[in-house]
C-alpha positions in Angstrom: -7.4 -7.2 -14.7 -4.4 -9.5 -14.3 -0.9 -8.1 -14.1 1.3 -8.1 -17.5 3.7 -11.4 -17.5 1.2 -13.3 -15.1 -0.3 -15.4 -18.0 2.5 -17.3 -19.2 3.1 -18.5 -14.8 -1.1 -19.4 -14.7 -0.5 -21.4 -18.5 2.2 -23.1 -16.1 0.1 -24.2 -13.4 -2.7 -24.8 -15.5 -0.8 -26.9 -17.8 0.2 -29.1 -15.0 -3.0 -29.6 -13.2 -1.6 -27.4 -10.1 -4.6 -25.7 -8.9 -3.8 -25.3 -5.3 -0.4 -24.1 -6.1 -2.2 -21.5 -8.8 -4.4 -20.8 -5.5 -1.2 -20.3 -3.2 0.3 -18.2 -5.8 -2.7 -15.7 -6.4 -3.1 -15.5 -2.8 0.1 -14.4 -2.0 0.1 -12.1 -5.4 -2.8 -10.2 -3.4 -1.2 -10.3 -0.2 2.0 -8.4 -1.5 -0.4 -5.7 -3.7 -2.5 -4.9 -0.6 0.7 -4.6 1.6 2.3 -2.2 -1.3 -0.9 -0.2 -1.0 -1.7 0.1 2.1 2.2 0.8 2.9 1.7 3.1 0.4 -1.3 4.8 1.6 -0.2 4.5 5.5 2.8 6.9 4.0 0.4 9.2 2.3 -1.5 9.6 5.2 1.7 10.2 7.4 2.7 13.4 5.5 -0.5 14.5 5.6 -0.6 14.8 9.3 2.9 16.3 9.2 1.6 18.8 7.4 -1.4 19.4 9.6 0.6 19.8 12.8 2.9 22.4 10.9 0.6 24.1 10.0 -1.0 24.1 13.5 2.1 25.0 15.0 2.2 28.1 12.7 -0.6 29.0 12.9 -0.4 29.0 17.2 3.1 30.5 16.8 1.1 33.6 14.8 -1.6 33.4 17.4 1.5 34.1 20.1 0.3 31.1 21.7 3.5 29.6 23.3 3.6 26.6 25.2 6.3 28.0 27.0 
């Protein structure tokens, strides 16, 4: 469940009994992961919308529906 390399970091915090710092680290790591995931999904949605607009433009050109 934990990312690779996280165990030594967690162990270092627990050995020093610095649970507040561990909680802050876990919150920051989770928030960063969610931000990366959100940006990835936003980029994918942008690509899908761009493809949709291109297809709509192609359809309008084939149907003879020019905006001019």
